[in-house]
Backbone as CSV, one residue per row, in Angstrom:
resi,resn,N_x,N_y,N_z,CA_x,CA_y,CA_z,C_x,C_y,C_z
1,MET,38.295,26.569,36.341,38.397,25.178,35.981,37.052,24.571,35.597
2,LYS,36.967,23.969,34.465,35.662,23.343,34.011,35.433,22.010,34.628
3,THR,34.170,21.609,34.759,33.893,20.241,35.240,33.126,19.467,34.242
4,CYS,33.225,18.168,34.306,32.568,17.244,33.430,30.992,17.320,33.576
5,LEU,30.306,17.402,32.465,28.836,17.510,32.496,28.232,16.239,33.113
6,GLU,28.918,15.139,33.034,28.335,13.867,33.530,28.701,13.601,34.982
7,CYS,29.984,13.650,35.305,30.355,13.212,36.674,30.846,14.351,37.559
8,SER,31.003,15.593,37.018,31.437,16.733,37.735,32.915,16.765,38.141
9,GLU,33.714,15.845,37.562,35.147,15.801,37.792,35.753,16.970,37.049
10,LYS,36.948,17.376,37.452,37.693,18.443,36.802,38.143,17.923,35.444
11,ILE,38.103,18.847,34.449,38.431,18.483,33.068,39.835,19.014,32.823
12,VAL,40.745,18.081,32.318,42.126,18.506,31.928,42.204,18.350,30.426
13,GLY,42.801,19.323,29.824,42.963,19.266,28.334,42.509,20.476,27.659
14,ARG,41.956,20.278,26.506,41.524,21.398,25.689,40.518,22.271,26.385
15,GLU,40.502,23.507,26.046,39.591,24.515,26.640,38.177,24.227,26.348
16,ASP,37.854,23.637,25.161,36.446,23.450,24.779,35.899,22.070,25.138
17,LYS,36.647,21.283,25.923,36.186,19.919,26.328,34.983,20.056,27.302
18,LYS,34.038,19.149,27.195,32.866,19.170,28.097,32.846,17.952,29.003
19,PHE,33.644,16.899,28.663,33.613,15.649,29.405,35.028,15.260,29.790
20,CYS,35.164,14.545,30.845,36.520,14.122,31.276,36.962,12.820,30.497
21,SER,36.025,12.097,29.920,36.370,10.867,29.244,35.323,10.519,28.186
22,ASP,35.632,9.603,27.347,34.652,9.106,26.345,33.472,8.396,27.029
23,SER,33.759,7.677,28.095,32.646,6.964,28.781,31.661,7.978,29.416
24,CYS,32.152,9.066,29.944,31.253,10.102,30.458,30.471,10.765,29.349
25,ARG,31.125,10.981,28.221,30.451,11.598,27.046,29.346,10.713,26.585
26,ASN,29.638,9.423,26.458,28.644,8.416,25.993,27.468,8.328,27.016
27,ALA,27.791,8.226,28.269,26.770,8.076,29.338,25.823,9.320,29.269
28,TYR,26.385,10.503,29.164,25.583,11.747,29.106,24.680,11.735,27.947
29,ASN,25.212,11.482,26.747,24.419,11.481,25.519,23.381,10.366,25.521
30,ASN,23.670,9.208,26.074,22.717,8.146,26.169,21.511,8.532,27.065
31,LYS,21.804,9.226,28.182,20.722,9.683,29.067,19.831,10.677,28.380
32,ILE,20.443,11.612,27.605,19.650,12.686,26.928,18.766,12.090,25.887
33,ASN,19.247,11.104,25.148,18.545,10.552,23.979,17.792,9.250,24.320
34,LYS,17.693,8.876,25.559,17.068,7.584,25.942,15.708,7.415,25.439
35,ASP,14.748,8.329,25.714,13.385,8.141,25.380,13.204,8.101,23.871
36,THR,13.830,9.004,23.164,13.710,9.086,21.705,14.270,7.855,21.146
37,ASN,15.464,7.444,21.594,16.116,6.236,21.039,15.300,4.979,21.234
38,ASN,14.678,4.811,22.445,13.885,3.623,22.702,12.683,3.508,21.742
39,PHE,12.019,4.672,21.547,10.837,4.734,20.664,11.265,4.361,19.218
40,MET,12.315,5.027,18.736,12.835,4.767,17.428,13.354,3.353,17.264
41,ARG,13.995,2.851,18.296,14.511,1.484,18.223,13.380,0.468,18.105
42,ASN,12.289,0.719,18.862,11.122,-0.207,18.805,10.460,-0.197,17.431
43,VAL,10.284,1.022,16.888,9.677,1.148,15.551,10.562,0.451,14.525
44,ASN,11.828,0.731,14.551,12.783,0.139,13.582,12.807,-1.345,13.668
45,ASN,12.710,-1.873,14.912,12.719,-3.340,15.071,11.447,-3.920,14.445
46,LYS,10.338,-3.300,14.593,9.080,-3.807,13.994,9.170,-3.725,12.459
47,LEU,9.729,-2.640,11.941,9.905,-2.527,10.483,10.817,-3.584,9.975
48,ARG,11.955,-3.865,10.630,12.891,-4.933,10.246,12.245,-6.254,10.257
49,LYS,11.464,-6.564,11.340,10.743,-7.889,11.448,9.772,-8.007,10.301
50,ASN,8.999,-7.006,10.043,8.016,-7.072,8.920,8.743,-7.308,7.590
51,TYR,9.831,-6.571,7.409,10.620,-6.762,6.133,11.149,-8.170,5.968
52,ARG,11.657,-8.749,7.104,12.154,-10.143,7.039,11.083,-11.101,6.700
53,ILE,9.893,-10.911,7.283,8.766,-11.784,7.029,8.323,-11.705,5.538
54,LEU,8.254,-10.527,5.044,7.843,-10.375,3.633,8.897,-10.938,2.707
55,SER,10.187,-10.757,3.002,11.258,-11.295,2.187,11.244,-12.807,2.194
56,GLU,10.935,-13.389,3.338,10.880,-14.852,3.436,9.663,-15.433,2.694
57,LEU,8.535,-14.814,2.785,7.325,-15.245,2.134,7.335,-14.948,0.625
58,ASN,8.129,-13.994,0.215,8.164,-13.488,-1.176,9.542,-13.672,-1.774
59,SER,10.119,-14.886,-1.747,11.487,-15.017,-2.235,11.524,-14.981,-3.758
60,GLU,10.400,-15.173,-4.451,10.356,-15.206,-5.902,10.162,-13.801,-6.535
61,GLY,9.800,-12.827,-5.701,9.536,-11.468,-6.189,8.091,-11.136,-6.360
62,LYS,7.231,-12.172,-6.398,5.777,-12.026,-6.526,5.126,-13.305,-6.037
63,SER,4.296,-13.238,-5.012,3.637,-14.397,-4.486,2.390,-14.010,-3.706
64,LYS,1.707,-14.979,-3.158,0.531,-14.742,-2.318,0.732,-15.382,-0.952
65,ALA,0.089,-14.756,0.019,0.118,-15.284,1.397,-1.189,-14.983,2.096
66,THR,-1.567,-15.716,3.045,-2.792,-15.448,3.840,-2.455,-14.571,4.995
67,ARG,-3.484,-13.866,5.495,-3.324,-12.990,6.667,-2.818,-13.827,7.842
68,ASP,-3.442,-15.027,8.027,-3.075,-15.877,9.151,-1.593,-16.290,9.099
69,LYS,-1.141,-16.619,7.889,0.286,-17.015,7.755,1.218,-15.842,8.132
70,MET,0.844,-14.626,7.706,1.657,-13.448,8.033,1.557,-13.174,9.535
71,LEU,0.455,-13.199,10.074,0.267,-12.958,11.543,0.929,-14.020,12.412
72,ASN,0.917,-15.254,12.007,1.600,-16.315,12.756,3.117,-16.155,12.774
73,LYS,3.662,-15.553,11.751,5.093,-15.279,11.747,5.415,-13.950,12.525
74,GLY,4.396,-13.240,12.978,4.622,-12.040,13.747,4.485,-10.729,13.011
75,PHE,3.942,-10.750,11.826,3.774,-9.589,11.014,2.823,-8.553,11.686
76,ASP,3.204,-7.295,11.700,2.393,-6.210,12.291,1.921,-5.291,11.236
77,PHE,0.635,-5.342,10.879,0.109,-4.553,9.732,0.095,-3.020,9.986
78,ASP,0.403,-2.588,11.202,0.397,-1.163,11.531,1.735,-0.518,11.130
79,PHE,2.760,-1.284,10.769,4.059,-0.720,10.468,4.501,-1.009,9.057
80,PHE,4.675,0.085,8.298,5.172,0.014,6.927,5.831,1.370,6.653
81,THR,6.589,1.439,5.511,7.331,2.643,5.220,6.654,3.572,4.255
82,ASN,5.856,3.084,3.323,5.118,3.937,2.439,3.927,3.228,1.787
83,ILE,3.057,3.987,1.143,1.857,3.490,0.496,1.891,3.912,-0.963
84,LEU,1.503,2.947,-1.818,1.438,3.221,-3.270,0.028,3.000,-3.697
85,GLN,-0.600,3.981,-4.314,-1.970,3.820,-4.839,-1.839,3.714,-6.348
86,THR,-2.318,2.582,-6.902,-2.210,2.357,-8.375,-3.337,3.061,-9.108
87,LYS,-3.218,3.228,-10.413,-4.248,3.771,-11.213,-5.523,3.038,-11.162
88,THR,-5.417,1.715,-10.923,-6.689,0.882,-10.861,-7.298,0.965,-9.508
89,GLY,-6.697,1.677,-8.541,-7.298,1.813,-7.230,-6.792,0.887,-6.186
90,ASP,-5.890,-0.002,-6.554,-5.271,-0.915,-5.561,-4.313,-0.114,-4.647
91,THR,-4.270,-0.517,-3.415,-3.378,0.115,-2.461,-2.312,-0.916,-2.038
92,TYR,-1.040,-0.548,-2.254,0.077,-1.372,-1.848,0.758,-0.730,-0.665
93,TYR,1.034,-1.508,0.372,1.822,-1.042,1.532,3.259,-1.642,1.396
94,PHE,4.194,-0.786,1.525,5.558,-1.198,1.316,6.423,-1.068,2.590
95,LEU,7.334,-2.014,2.696,8.430,-1.895,3.653,9.681,-1.856,2.796
96,TYR,10.087,-0.660,2.499,11.239,-0.417,1.603,10.859,-0.995,0.231
97,ASP,11.485,-2.044,-0.251,11.187,-2.582,-1.557,10.199,-3.768,-1.574
98,GLN,9.814,-4.241,-0.396,8.863,-5.345,-0.261,7.433,-4.773,0.029
99,GLY,6.484,-5.242,-0.732,5.136,-4.701,-0.556,4.086,-5.766,-0.519
100,TYR,2.841,-5.312,-0.129,1.690,-6.242,-0.110,0.427,-5.464,-0.402
101,CYS,-0.503,-6.218,-0.968,-1.788,-5.594,-1.325,-2.905,-6.615,-0.947
102,PHE,-3.953,-6.146,-0.302,-5.053,-6.991,0.094,-5.793,-7.461,-1.183
103,LEU,-6.006,-8.760,-1.339,-6.789,-9.290,-2.427,-8.209,-9.544,-1.957
104,ASP,-8.524,-10.728,-1.626,-9.793,-11.107,-1.083,-9.671,-12.420,-0.308
105,ASN,-10.679,-12.733,0.493,-10.649,-13.977,1.299,-9.382,-14.025,2.195
106,ASP,-8.989,-12.871,2.699,-7.815,-12.773,3.587,-6.509,-13.184,2.874
107,TYR,-6.383,-13.018,1.586,-5.165,-13.222,0.866,-4.521,-11.892,0.554
108,PHE,-3.183,-11.882,0.450,-2.396,-10.703,0.140,-1.471,-11.060,-1.080
109,MET,-1.351,-10.126,-1.988,-0.400,-10.244,-3.053,0.892,-9.618,-2.506
110,LEU,1.968,-10.376,-2.578,3.276,-9.885,-2.122,4.104,-9.562,-3.352
111,VAL,4.711,-8.400,-3.369,5.527,-7.962,-4.513,6.865,-7.403,-4.039
112,LYS,7.775,-7.358,-4.960,9.039,-6.705,-4.716,9.289,-5.693,-5.796
113,LYS,9.574,-4.443,-5.331,9.864,-3.344,-6.277,11.242,-3.515,-6.828
114,GLU,11.389,-3.300,-8.086,12.694,-3.341,-8.721,13.310,-1.977,-8.519
115,ILE,14.481,-1.946,-7.910,15.160,-0.693,-7.620,16.247,-0.437,-8.604
């Protein structure tokens, strides 16, 4: 007789079952993936927040914003999805289709990539 990997109860049913119920299966998998999921969840939350901030500040598709304005809204410059280096040497940091490039005097050019 097989026992549940989560609660050690006897398993009734198919021969290849590993858990006695869906709740035990979910609890077991949540425990196994907890550390990875928390890290990924935190990174994804920061990316989503940065994306929302850029979308709000750049509703026209191209605009400017100051570093202070972005920071006051909670923007974290350490989190982005990709970098684009232009032929002229400018570096754009993107969060999916929303991007920004440092200009001067703490200003940033905000752009939206056409997909």
